[in-house]
C-alpha positions in Angstrom: -3.1 -33.5 0.0 -1.1 -30.4 1.0 -1.6 -28.9 -2.5 -5.4 -29.1 -2.0 -5.1 -27.0 1.1 -3.1 -24.4 -0.9 -5.6 -24.5 -3.7 -8.5 -23.8 -1.3 -6.6 -21.0 0.3 -6.0 -19.3 -3.0 -9.6 -19.8 -4.2 -10.9 -18.5 -0.9 -8.7 -15.4 -1.3 -9.9 -14.9 -4.9 -13.5 -15.3 -3.8 -13.1 -12.6 -1.2 -11.9 -10.1 -3.8 -14.8 -10.9 -6.2 -14.7 -11.4 -10.0 -12.2 -8.6 -10.5 -9.6 -10.4 -8.4 -10.0 -13.4 -10.7 -9.4 -11.2 -13.7 -6.3 -9.7 -12.0 -5.1 -13.2 -11.2 -5.3 -14.3 -14.9 -3.7 -11.1 -16.1 -0.8 -11.7 -13.6 -0.4 -15.3 -14.9 -0.4 -14.1 -18.5 2.1 -11.3 -17.6 4.4 -13.7 -15.8 4.3 -16.2 -18.7 5.4 -13.4 -21.1 8.1 -12.2 -18.7 9.6 -15.7 -18.2 9.4 -16.3 -22.0 11.3 -13.0 -22.7 14.0 -13.9 -20.1 14.4 -17.4 -21.6 14.7 -16.0 -25.1 17.1 -13.2 -24.1 19.4 -15.4 -22.0 19.2 -18.7 -23.9 17.8 -18.5 -27.4 18.9 -15.1 -28.6 22.4 -16.3 -29.0 21.3 -18.5 -31.9 19.7 -15.6 -33.7 22.8 -13.5 -33.0 25.0 -16.0 -34.7 22.7 -16.4 -37.7 22.5 -12.6 -38.2 26.3 -12.3 -37.8 26.8 -15.0 -40.4 24.4 -13.0 -42.7 26.6 -9.9 -42.0 29.7 -11.9 -43.0 28.3 -12.4 -46.5 27.3 -8.7 -46.9 30.0 -6.7 -45.2 31.7 -5.9 -48.5 28.5 -4.8 -50.1 28.3 -1.1 -51.2 25.3 -0.7 -48.8 27.0 -2.4 -45.9 26.1 0.3 -43.3 22.4 0.0 -44.2 22.5 -3.7 -44.1 24.3 -3.7 -40.7 21.6 -1.3 -39.3 18.9 -3.5 -40.8 20.4 -6.6 -39.1 20.7 -4.6 -35.8 17.0 -3.6 -36.1 16.0 -7.1 -36.9 17.8 -8.4 -33.8 16.3 -5.7 -31.6 12.9 -6.5 -32.9 13.3 -10.1 -32.0 14.5 -9.1 -28.5 11.5 -6.8 -28.0 9.0 -9.3 -29.3 5.8 -9.1 -27.1 7.4 -6.4 -25.0 4.5 -4.1 -25.8 2.0 -6.7 -24.4 4.0 -6.7 -21.2 3.8 -3.0 -21.0 0.1 -3.0 -21.5 -0.5 -5.6 -18.9 1.6 -3.7 -16.4 -0.5 -0.6 -17.1 -3.8 -2.4 -16.9 -3.2 -4.1 -13.6 -3.7 -1.1 -11.3 -6.7 0.0 -13.4 -8.3 -3.4 -12.8 -7.6 -2.9 -9.1 -9.3 0.4 -9.2 -12.3 -1.1 -10.9 -12.4 -3.8 -8.1 -12.4 -1.0 -5.6 -15.4 0.7 -7.2 -17.2 -2.6 -7.6 -16.6 -3.4 -3.9 -17.9 0.0 -2.8 -21.0 -0.6 -4.8 -21.4 -3.9 -2.9 -21.0 -2.1 0.4 -23.6 0.5 -0.6 -25.9 -2.3 -1.7 -25.6 -4.0 1.8 -26.2 -0.6 3.5 -29.3 -0.1 1.4 -30.7 -3.5 2.3 -29.6 -4.0 5.9 -28.6 -0.6 7.1 -25.3 0.2 8.8 -25.8 -2.2 11.7 -24.7 -5.3 9.8 -20.9 -5.1 10.0 -20.4 -8.7 8.9 -22.2 -8.1 5.7 -20.3 -4.9 5.0 -17.0 -6.6 5.7 -17.5 -8.7 2.6 -17.8 -5.6 0.5 -14.8 -4.0 2.2 -12.6 -6.9 1.3 -14.0 -6.9 -2.2 -13.0 -3.2 -2.4 -9.5 -3.5 -0.9 -8.1 -6.8 -2.1 -8.3 -6.0 -5.9 -6.5 -2.7 -5.3 -3.7 -4.3 -3.4 -3.4 -7.1 -5.9 -3.5 -4.9 -8.9 -0.8 -2.7 -7.4 1.4 -5.7 -6.5 1.1 -7.1 -10.0 1.9 -3.7 -11.6 4.9 -3.0 -9.3 6.5 -6.5 -9.8 5.7 -6.3 -13.6 7.2 -2.8 -13.8 10.4 -4.0 -12.1 10.9 -6.9 -14.6 9.8 -4.8 -17.5 12.7 -2.4 -16.7 15.1 -5.4 -16.3 14.0 -6.7 -19.7 14.5 -3.4 -21.4 17.9 -2.9 -19.8 19.1 -6.3 -20.9 17.7 -5.8 -24.4 19.6 -2.5 -24.7 22.8 -4.1 -23.6 22.3 -7.0 -26.0 21.7 -4.7 -28.9 24.8 -2.6 -28.1 26.8 -5.8 -27.8 25.5 -7.1 -31.1 26.2 -3.8 -32.9 29.8 -3.9 -31.6 30.1 -7.5 -32.7 29.0 -6.5 -36.2 31.5 -3.6 -36.3 34.3 -5.9 -35.4 33.6 -8.6 -37.9 
């Protein structure tokens, strides 16, 4: 039953941040699924594609257009490595904007409480304040961690592309 306690803690946190925090949560999950998928492909499954493209190069290396074919194979490999990378970049860019939207939405909630109850009801305003600050914090956390791994993926793809190009030159 320990997992139920954790589930309720997470949903309580998400409820305090309002609907925007749920959106940021699902964006974060989607972002991390894509990041993990890219790392799995780059470190495990790209070797198979590299071998297939190198075998293709073997059959065309004496062709009169060999340089263009090699560049085409390199571009094809790079395209496979960068597959869905633009979606990762968009999600990283959207996360802080969603946090900012949550801030604005929470501030509207605070002003609504002030309009109905005045400034004397601090407990009612606290809900709006958490609704304003939690999405900002969460959006920035998702963006910063996503940006870090986005950079790591790009760095690894560039190394793999250079390595593959050198492999084709040495065949």
